[in-house]
N, CA, C and O atoms as a MOPAC input file, in Angstrom:
PM7 MOZYME 1SCF
protein

 N      4.71200 1    11.90900 1    29.12700 1
 C      4.90400 1    10.62600 1    28.49400 1
 C      4.07400 1     9.57600 1    29.24000 1
 O      4.04600 1     9.57500 1    30.47100 1
 N      3.38800 1     8.67200 1    28.49700 1
 C      2.54600 1     7.68700 1    29.16500 1
 C      3.37600 1     6.70000 1    29.98000 1
 O      4.52300 1     6.39700 1    29.65400 1
 N      2.74800 1     6.20800 1    31.06200 1
 C      3.42600 1     5.22200 1    31.89400 1
 C      3.56700 1     3.89100 1    31.17600 1
 O      4.56400 1     3.19100 1    31.35400 1
 N      2.58400 1     3.54000 1    30.37200 1
 C      2.58000 1     2.26800 1    29.66900 1
 C      3.09200 1     2.46200 1    28.24700 1
 O      2.76800 1     3.45200 1    27.59200 1
 N      3.90000 1     1.50300 1    27.77100 1
 C      4.40900 1     1.56100 1    26.40000 1
 C      3.24900 1     1.46900 1    25.41300 1
 O      2.23500 1     0.82900 1    25.69300 1
 N      3.40300 1     2.10500 1    24.26900 1
 C      2.36800 1     2.02400 1    23.23700 1
 C      2.32400 1     0.64000 1    22.59600 1
 O      1.27500 1     0.18400 1    22.14100 1
 N      3.47200 1    -0.01400 1    22.57100 1
 C      3.53000 1    -1.35500 1    21.98800 1
 C      4.66300 1    -2.13700 1    22.65000 1
 O      5.55500 1    -1.57800 1    23.29000 1
 N      4.58600 1    -3.45600 1    22.46500 1
 C      5.60600 1    -4.34400 1    23.00300 1
 C      5.91300 1    -5.38500 1    21.94400 1
 O      4.99600 1    -5.99300 1    21.39200 1
 N      7.18200 1    -5.59900 1    21.65500 1
 C      7.59800 1    -6.59100 1    20.66500 1
 C      8.36100 1    -7.68900 1    21.37600 1
 O      9.30200 1    -7.42200 1    22.12400 1
 N      7.94900 1    -8.93600 1    21.13700 1
 C      8.60200 1   -10.09500 1    21.72700 1
 C      8.97500 1   -11.06600 1    20.61500 1
 O      8.17900 1   -11.31400 1    19.71000 1
 N     10.17200 1   -11.60900 1    20.68200 1
 C     10.59800 1   -12.64100 1    19.73700 1
 C     10.47600 1   -13.98500 1    20.43400 1
 O     11.01800 1   -14.18800 1    21.52000 1
 N      9.75400 1   -14.90400 1    19.79200 1
 C      9.51800 1   -16.21900 1    20.36600 1
 C      9.71700 1   -17.25300 1    19.27100 1
 O      8.88800 1   -17.38100 1    18.37000 1
 N     10.82100 1   -17.99200 1    19.35200 1
 C     11.18900 1   -18.95200 1    18.30500 1
 C     11.23300 1   -18.21700 1    16.96000 1
 O     12.01700 1   -17.28200 1    16.79300 1
 N     10.40200 1   -18.63100 1    16.00400 1
 C     10.37500 1   -17.98600 1    14.68800 1
 C      9.29200 1   -16.91500 1    14.58900 1
 O      9.04100 1   -16.38600 1    13.50500 1
 N      8.66100 1   -16.59700 1    15.69100 1
 C      7.54800 1   -15.64900 1    15.68000 1
 C      7.95400 1   -14.28900 1    16.24600 1
 O      8.80800 1   -14.18600 1    17.12600 1
 N      7.32400 1   -13.27100 1    15.72000 1
 C      7.41700 1   -11.92700 1    16.28100 1
 C      6.03000 1   -11.61100 1    16.82300 1
 O      5.04600 1   -11.65000 1    16.08400 1
 N      5.95400 1   -11.30300 1    18.09300 1
 C      4.67800 1   -11.01300 1    18.73000 1
 C      4.64700 1    -9.52200 1    19.06300 1
 O      5.49700 1    -9.01500 1    19.79500 1
 N      3.66200 1    -8.84300 1    18.51500 1
 C      3.50500 1    -7.40800 1    18.75100 1
 C      2.19500 1    -7.21100 1    19.49800 1
 O      1.13600 1    -7.64800 1    19.04800 1
 N      2.28200 1    -6.55100 1    20.63700 1
 C      1.08500 1    -6.28500 1    21.43800 1
 C      0.91600 1    -4.77100 1    21.58100 1
 O      1.86200 1    -4.04100 1    21.87500 1
 N     -0.32900 1    -4.32800 1    21.36100 1
 C     -0.66500 1    -2.92900 1    21.59500 1
 C     -2.14900 1    -2.83100 1    21.86000 1
 O     -2.91200 1    -3.73300 1    21.51400 1
 N     -2.55200 1    -1.75700 1    22.46100 1
 C     -3.95500 1    -1.54200 1    22.79300 1
 C     -4.75900 1    -1.42200 1    21.50400 1
 O     -4.36600 1    -0.69600 1    20.59100 1
 N     -5.86200 1    -2.11700 1    21.42900 1
 C     -6.68100 1    -2.12300 1    20.20500 1
 C     -7.23400 1    -0.75200 1    19.85600 1
 O     -7.65400 1    -0.53400 1    18.71900 1
 N     -7.24400 1     0.17800 1    20.80400 1
 C     -7.74600 1     1.53000 1    20.53100 1
 C     -6.74300 1     2.39400 1    19.77600 1
 O     -7.08900 1     3.47700 1    19.30300 1
 N     -5.52000 1     1.92900 1    19.66100 1
 C     -4.48200 1     2.70000 1    18.98400 1
 C     -4.68100 1     2.70600 1    17.46700 1
 O     -4.39400 1     3.69900 1    16.79800 1
 N     -5.17200 1     1.59400 1    16.93700 1
 C     -5.23000 1     1.42500 1    15.48900 1
 C     -6.51000 1     0.69700 1    15.10800 1
 O     -6.86700 1    -0.30500 1    15.72800 1
 N     -7.19600 1     1.19500 1    14.09500 1
 C     -8.40600 1     0.53800 1    13.60500 1
 C     -8.03600 1    -0.80000 1    12.97600 1
 O     -6.98900 1    -0.91900 1    12.34000 1
 N     -8.88100 1    -1.79400 1    13.14900 1
 C     -8.59900 1    -3.12400 1    12.61900 1
 C     -8.39800 1    -3.08900 1    11.10900 1
 O     -7.55800 1    -3.81400 1    10.57700 1
 N     -9.15700 1    -2.25800 1    10.42500 1
 C     -9.01900 1    -2.13900 1     8.96200 1
 C     -7.61600 1    -1.65700 1     8.59100 1
 O     -7.02000 1    -2.16500 1     7.64100 1
 N     -7.09400 1    -0.69900 1     9.31900 1
 C     -5.74100 1    -0.19800 1     9.05900 1
 C     -4.70200 1    -1.27800 1     9.33100 1
 O     -3.73600 1    -1.42300 1     8.58100 1
 N     -4.90000 1    -2.02400 1    10.39300 1
 C     -3.97600 1    -3.11400 1    10.72100 1
 C     -4.00800 1    -4.18000 1     9.63300 1
 O     -2.96200 1    -4.69600 1     9.23700 1
 N     -5.19100 1    -4.50800 1     9.15200 1
 C     -5.32500 1    -5.49300 1     8.08500 1
 C     -4.60600 1    -5.02500 1     6.82400 1
 O     -3.90100 1    -5.80800 1     6.18800 1
 N     -4.77600 1    -3.76900 1     6.46200 1
 C     -4.08800 1    -3.22900 1     5.28100 1
 C     -2.57800 1    -3.28800 1     5.45400 1
 O     -1.85500 1    -3.62400 1     4.51600 1
 N     -2.10200 1    -2.96300 1     6.64300 1
 C     -0.67200 1    -3.00700 1     6.91900 1
 C     -0.13700 1    -4.43400 1     6.80200 1
 O      0.92400 1    -4.65100 1     6.21700 1
 N     -0.85900 1    -5.39900 1     7.35100 1
 C     -0.41900 1    -6.79400 1     7.28000 1
 C     -0.46200 1    -7.31300 1     5.84400 1
 O      0.39800 1    -8.09800 1     5.44500 1
 N     -1.44900 1    -6.88400 1     5.06900 1
 C     -1.49600 1    -7.25400 1     3.65300 1
 C     -0.30800 1    -6.65500 1     2.91100 1
 O      0.28000 1    -7.30600 1     2.04800 1
 N      0.04400 1    -5.42200 1     3.24300 1
 C      1.22300 1    -4.79700 1     2.64300 1
 C      2.47400 1    -5.61600 1     2.97100 1
 O      3.29500 1    -5.86900 1     2.08900 1
 N      2.62400 1    -6.02900 1     4.22500 1
 C      3.78400 1    -6.83500 1     4.61800 1
 C      3.82900 1    -8.14700 1     3.83800 1
 O      4.89800 1    -8.58800 1     3.41400 1
 N      2.67400 1    -8.76000 1     3.65300 1
 C      2.61100 1   -10.01200 1     2.90300 1
 C      3.04400 1    -9.80300 1     1.45300 1
 O      3.83300 1   -10.58200 1     0.91700 1
 N      2.52700 1    -8.75300 1     0.82300 1
 C      2.90300 1    -8.45300 1    -0.56000 1
 C      4.38400 1    -8.09700 1    -0.67400 1
 O      5.05000 1    -8.49200 1    -1.63000 1
 N      4.88500 1    -7.36200 1     0.28600 1
 C      6.30300 1    -6.98700 1     0.27300 1
 C      7.18300 1    -8.22200 1     0.41900 1
 O      8.23200 1    -8.30500 1    -0.21900 1
 N      6.77900 1    -9.17500 1     1.24000 1
 C      7.51600 1   -10.42400 1     1.39200 1
 C      7.54500 1   -11.18800 1     0.07600 1
 O      8.58400 1   -11.71500 1    -0.32000 1
 N      6.40100 1   -11.24600 1    -0.60100 1
 C      6.33300 1   -11.91500 1    -1.90600 1
 C      7.23700 1   -11.20700 1    -2.90700 1
 O      7.96100 1   -11.85500 1    -3.66400 1
 N      7.19300 1    -9.86700 1    -2.91100 1
 C      8.01700 1    -9.09700 1    -3.84700 1
 C      9.49700 1    -9.36200 1    -3.62900 1
 O     10.24200 1    -9.55500 1    -4.59000 1
 N      9.92600 1    -9.37200 1    -2.38300 1
 C     11.34200 1    -9.57200 1    -2.06400 1
 C     11.80800 1   -10.95800 1    -2.49800 1
 O     12.93600 1   -11.12200 1    -2.96300 1
 N     10.94400 1   -11.94500 1    -2.34600 1
 C     11.31300 1   -13.33000 1    -2.68300 1
 C     11.17700 1   -13.63300 1    -4.16800 1
 O     11.66600 1   -14.65800 1    -4.64300 1
 N     10.52300 1   -12.75400 1    -4.89500 1
 C     10.23800 1   -12.98300 1    -6.30800 1
 C     11.50100 1   -12.85600 1    -7.15700 1
 O     12.38600 1   -12.04500 1    -6.88300 1
 N     11.54800 1   -13.67300 1    -8.17900 1
 C     12.65000 1   -13.59900 1    -9.14400 1
 C     12.15000 1   -13.03700 1   -10.47400 1
 O     12.80800 1   -13.16800 1   -11.50500 1
 N     10.97900 1   -12.41200 1   -10.43200 1
 C     10.37000 1   -11.83600 1   -11.61000 1
 C     11.16500 1   -10.60900 1   -12.05200 1
 O     11.45600 1    -9.71900 1   -11.25300 1
 N     11.51000 1   -10.57800 1   -13.33800 1
 C     12.22600 1    -9.40700 1   -13.85600 1
 C     11.22000 1    -8.29700 1   -14.13200 1
 O     10.01400 1    -8.54100 1   -14.16700 1
 N     11.71000 1    -7.09500 1   -14.32500 1
 C     10.81500 1    -5.96900 1   -14.62100 1
 C     10.08800 1    -6.20900 1   -15.94000 1
 O      8.91100 1    -5.87300 1   -16.07300 1
 N     10.78400 1    -6.78600 1   -16.91100 1
 C     10.15800 1    -7.07700 1   -18.20500 1
 C      9.03600 1    -8.10200 1   -18.04600 1
 O      7.96400 1    -7.93800 1   -18.62900 1
 N      9.27100 1    -9.16200 1   -17.26100 1
 C      8.24000 1   -10.16500 1   -17.01600 1
 C      7.05400 1    -9.55300 1   -16.27600 1
 O      5.90500 1    -9.88500 1   -16.56400 1
 N      7.32600 1    -8.67100 1   -15.33200 1
 C      6.26100 1    -8.01300 1   -14.58300 1
 C      5.41900 1    -7.13700 1   -15.51000 1
 O      4.19600 1    -7.08900 1   -15.37500 1
 N      6.05700 1    -6.45500 1   -16.43700 1
 C      5.33900 1    -5.60500 1   -17.38800 1
 C      4.44000 1    -6.45300 1   -18.28600 1
 O      3.29100 1    -6.09100 1   -18.54100 1
 N      4.96000 1    -7.56600 1   -18.75800 1
 C      4.16900 1    -8.47300 1   -19.60600 1
 C      2.97400 1    -9.00100 1   -18.83300 1
 O      1.85700 1    -9.02900 1   -19.34900 1
 N      3.20600 1    -9.42000 1   -17.59500 1
 C      2.12700 1    -9.92400 1   -16.75600 1
 C      1.06500 1    -8.84700 1   -16.51000 1
 O     -0.13200 1    -9.12300 1   -16.59000 1
 N      1.50400 1    -7.63300 1   -16.21500 1
 C      0.56700 1    -6.52200 1   -15.99100 1
 C     -0.25200 1    -6.24600 1   -17.24600 1
 O     -1.45200 1    -5.98700 1   -17.15900 1
 N      0.38400 1    -6.29900 1   -18.40600 1
 C     -0.33300 1    -6.08200 1   -19.67400 1
 C     -1.38500 1    -7.16900 1   -19.88800 1
 O     -2.49400 1    -6.88200 1   -20.33800 1
 N     -1.04100 1    -8.41400 1   -19.56500 1
 C     -1.99600 1    -9.51900 1   -19.70200 1
 C     -3.18600 1    -9.32000 1   -18.75700 1
 O     -4.33500 1    -9.53600 1   -19.14000 1
 N     -2.90500 1    -8.91500 1   -17.54900 1
 C     -3.97500 1    -8.67400 1   -16.57500 1
 C     -4.86900 1    -7.53200 1   -17.04900 1
 O     -6.09500 1    -7.62800 1   -16.98100 1
 N     -4.24700 1    -6.44400 1   -17.53200 1
 C     -5.02700 1    -5.30800 1   -18.04500 1
 C     -5.92900 1    -5.76000 1   -19.18800 1
 O     -7.10400 1    -5.39500 1   -19.23400 1
 N     -5.38900 1    -6.54600 1   -20.10600 1
 C     -6.14900 1    -7.01800 1   -21.26700 1
 C     -7.32300 1    -7.88400 1   -20.80300 1
 O     -8.45100 1    -7.69500 1   -21.25900 1
 N     -7.06400 1    -8.82600 1   -19.90500 1
 C     -8.12500 1    -9.70600 1   -19.41300 1
 C     -9.20100 1    -8.91400 1   -18.67600 1
 O    -10.39100 1    -9.18600 1   -18.83200 1
 N     -8.78900 1    -7.94300 1   -17.88100 1
 C     -9.75500 1    -7.11900 1   -17.16500 1
 C    -10.60900 1    -6.33100 1   -18.15000 1
 O    -11.82600 1    -6.23500 1   -17.99000 1
 N     -9.96600 1    -5.76900 1   -19.16700 1
 C    -10.70600 1    -4.99500 1   -20.16000 1
 C    -11.75300 1    -5.87400 1   -20.84100 1
 O    -12.87200 1    -5.42100 1   -21.08100 1
 N    -11.40900 1    -7.11600 1   -21.15500 1
 C    -12.37600 1    -8.01500 1   -21.78000 1
 C    -13.57500 1    -8.26500 1   -20.86400 1
 O    -14.69600 1    -8.44200 1   -21.34300 1
 N    -13.34500 1    -8.28000 1   -19.55900 1
 C    -14.43100 1    -8.52700 1   -18.60200 1
 C    -15.34800 1    -7.31800 1   -18.41600 1
 O    -16.53800 1    -7.48100 1   -18.14700 1
 N    -14.80600 1    -6.11300 1   -18.55400 1
 C    -15.62500 1    -4.91800 1   -18.28700 1
 C    -15.94700 1    -4.11300 1   -19.54000 1
 O    -16.66100 1    -3.11300 1   -19.46700 1
 N    -15.43800 1    -4.52900 1   -20.66400 1
 C    -15.61800 1    -3.80400 1   -21.92200 1
 C    -17.08400 1    -3.51000 1   -22.20800 1
 O    -17.41900 1    -2.42500 1   -22.68400 1
 N    -17.96500 1    -4.47500 1   -21.92000 1
 C    -19.39300 1    -4.31600 1   -22.21300 1
 C    -20.01900 1    -3.13200 1   -21.45600 1
 O    -21.06100 1    -2.62300 1   -21.86800 1
 N    -19.40200 1    -2.69600 1   -20.36700 1
 C    -19.93200 1    -1.57400 1   -19.59400 1
 C    -19.65600 1    -0.22900 1   -20.27800 1
 O    -20.32900 1     0.76500 1   -20.00300 1
 N    -18.65500 1    -0.21000 1   -21.17300 1
 C    -18.23600 1     1.04900 1   -21.79000 1
 C    -18.51200 1     1.12700 1   -23.28400 1
 O    -18.64200 1     2.21800 1   -23.84000 1
 N    -18.60200 1    -0.02900 1   -23.93400 1
 C    -18.80400 1    -0.05600 1   -25.37200 1
 C    -20.18500 1    -0.61400 1   -25.66800 1
 O    -20.55700 1    -1.67000 1   -25.15700 1
 N    -20.94500 1     0.09700 1   -26.49600 1
 C    -22.33200 1    -0.29800 1   -26.78700 1
 C    -22.47000 1    -1.36600 1   -27.73000 1
 O    -23.58900 1    -1.77300 1   -28.04200 1

């Protein structure tokens, strides 16, 4: 077992401070993880119903299709 901890978590006021050696995790992976945490926080706080989410997703799909349609249809 290593002498040094792999990570250290400190609570300071409203902040959580996590320290670990930068060689443990690629910055890209850390960025993806933090983006996931941000999205999960938004999801938890959201009052969007499943039906509203489905409607929104359909609207996004439709708008995206209008933007890329020319690439697939002659």
